[in-house]
C-alpha positions in Angstrom: -56.9 63.4 69.6 -53.7 64.8 71.1 -50.3 64.4 69.6 -47.9 62.6 71.9 -45.4 64.9 73.7 -42.3 63.2 72.2 -43.7 63.5 68.6 -44.8 67.1 69.2 -41.3 68.0 70.5 -39.5 66.3 67.6 -41.8 67.8 64.9 -41.5 71.3 66.4 -37.7 70.9 66.4 -37.7 69.6 62.8 -40.0 72.5 61.7 -37.8 75.1 63.3 -34.6 73.6 61.8 -36.0 73.3 58.3 -37.4 76.8 58.6 -34.0 78.2 59.4 -32.5 76.3 56.5 -35.2 77.5 54.0 -34.7 81.1 55.0 -30.9 80.8 54.5 -31.5 79.2 51.1 -33.9 82.0 50.1 -31.2 84.5 51.2 -28.7 82.8 48.9 -31.2 82.7 46.0 -31.9 86.4 46.4 -28.2 87.1 46.3 -27.9 85.1 43.1 -30.5 87.4 41.5 -28.8 90.5 42.9 -31.9 91.5 45.0 -32.3 92.1 48.7 -33.2 89.0 50.7 -36.4 90.7 51.8 -37.8 90.1 48.4 -38.3 86.5 49.4 -38.3 86.8 53.2 -40.7 89.7 53.8 -43.8 87.9 52.5 -43.2 85.2 55.2 -44.3 85.3 58.8 -41.7 87.0 60.9 -39.6 84.5 63.0 -37.0 85.1 65.7 -33.9 82.9 65.2 -35.9 80.3 63.2 -38.4 79.7 66.0 -42.2 79.8 65.4 -43.7 83.2 65.9 -45.8 83.9 68.9 -49.0 81.9 68.7 -47.3 79.1 66.9 -48.4 80.0 63.4 -46.1 80.0 60.4 -46.4 80.4 56.6 -44.5 77.1 56.3 -45.9 73.6 56.6 -44.2 70.4 57.6 -46.2 67.5 56.1 -46.0 63.8 56.8 -46.9 61.7 53.8 -47.4 57.9 54.0 -47.4 55.9 50.8 -48.4 52.3 51.3 -46.4 49.2 50.1 -47.7 46.8 47.5 -49.2 44.4 50.0 -49.7 40.8 48.8 -48.2 41.6 45.4 -44.8 40.5 44.1 -42.3 43.3 43.5 -42.5 44.6 40.0 -39.6 43.7 37.6 -37.2 46.4 36.6 -38.9 46.5 33.2 -42.3 47.2 34.6 -43.7 50.8 34.6 -43.6 52.8 37.7 -46.8 52.8 39.7 -47.5 56.5 40.2 -49.0 57.4 43.6 -48.9 61.2 43.3 -48.8 62.4 39.7 -46.5 65.0 38.2 -47.0 68.4 39.7 -45.2 71.6 40.9 -45.5 73.0 44.4 -47.2 76.3 45.0 -44.6 77.4 47.5 -41.3 79.3 47.3 -39.2 76.2 48.2 -39.8 72.6 49.2 -37.3 70.8 51.3 -37.6 67.0 51.5 -35.6 64.5 53.5 -34.6 61.7 51.1 -35.7 58.1 51.7 -33.3 55.7 50.0 -34.8 52.7 51.8 -38.1 53.2 49.9 -37.2 55.4 46.9 -40.1 57.1 45.2 -39.4 60.8 44.6 -38.7 61.5 41.0 -37.8 64.9 39.4 -38.4 65.8 35.8 -35.1 66.8 34.1 -34.5 69.2 31.1 -34.9 66.3 28.7 -38.3 65.3 30.1 -36.9 62.1 31.8 -37.7 61.1 35.3 -34.7 61.2 37.7 -34.8 58.7 40.5 -33.2 61.1 43.1 -33.1 58.6 46.0 -31.5 55.9 44.0 -28.4 58.0 43.2 -25.0 56.7 44.5 -24.2 57.7 48.0 -27.7 59.0 49.0 -28.5 58.5 52.6 -31.5 59.4 54.8 -29.5 62.5 56.0 -29.6 64.0 52.5 -32.0 66.8 51.7 -33.6 67.5 48.3 -34.5 71.2 47.7 -36.6 72.4 44.8 -38.3 75.6 43.8 -42.0 76.1 43.7 -44.4 78.2 41.6 -44.2 81.2 43.8 -40.4 81.3 43.6 -40.7 80.9 39.8 -43.1 83.8 39.7 -41.1 86.1 41.9 -37.8 85.4 40.0 -39.5 85.5 36.5 -38.7 81.8 36.1 -35.0 82.3 36.8 -35.7 79.6 39.4 -38.4 77.7 37.6 -40.8 75.5 39.5 -39.6 71.8 39.6 -41.9 69.1 38.2 -41.9 66.0 40.4 -43.9 63.0 41.3 -44.0 60.1 43.7 -44.1 56.4 42.7 -44.6 53.4 44.8 -41.4 51.9 46.1 -40.4 48.7 44.3 -38.9 47.2 47.5 -42.4 46.4 48.9 -42.0 48.7 52.0 -44.1 51.7 53.0 -42.7 55.1 52.3 -42.7 58.0 54.7 -41.9 61.5 53.3 -41.5 64.8 55.2 -41.8 67.6 52.8 -41.5 71.1 54.2 
């Protein structure tokens, strides 16, 4: 099936914008290590001004994840355990950029004390906020100076579906 033209246009624009942002962040990370930006950028597909290379292929992926609500079930109490939908993991990438979803919070990051941080429930978080974490490949290239971030997704307690757009 074909993707609708408005959705195709919006997803291409979002991919290009997030690609430019990711490349800028990788440049900053390289500077923090005192190495040339090419250390991180050269392995990626060449892009001109953040646009997709000719042919439309890129080493980056914009994913759309849909986590369903608890249909027909009452919302869990605050004391109940989180219902894990996507168990603890690290991403294999250099970086992952995720738009936050405070209306259906579910992204949790593991902190240095092995506690789960509820990122989208922090004061002042809006759907315009972006969470950035390092992946396995960045950890490898930086000799764990930027260690891969352990994270998971739990079912939102509000009873609404969750959409996530990791890049």
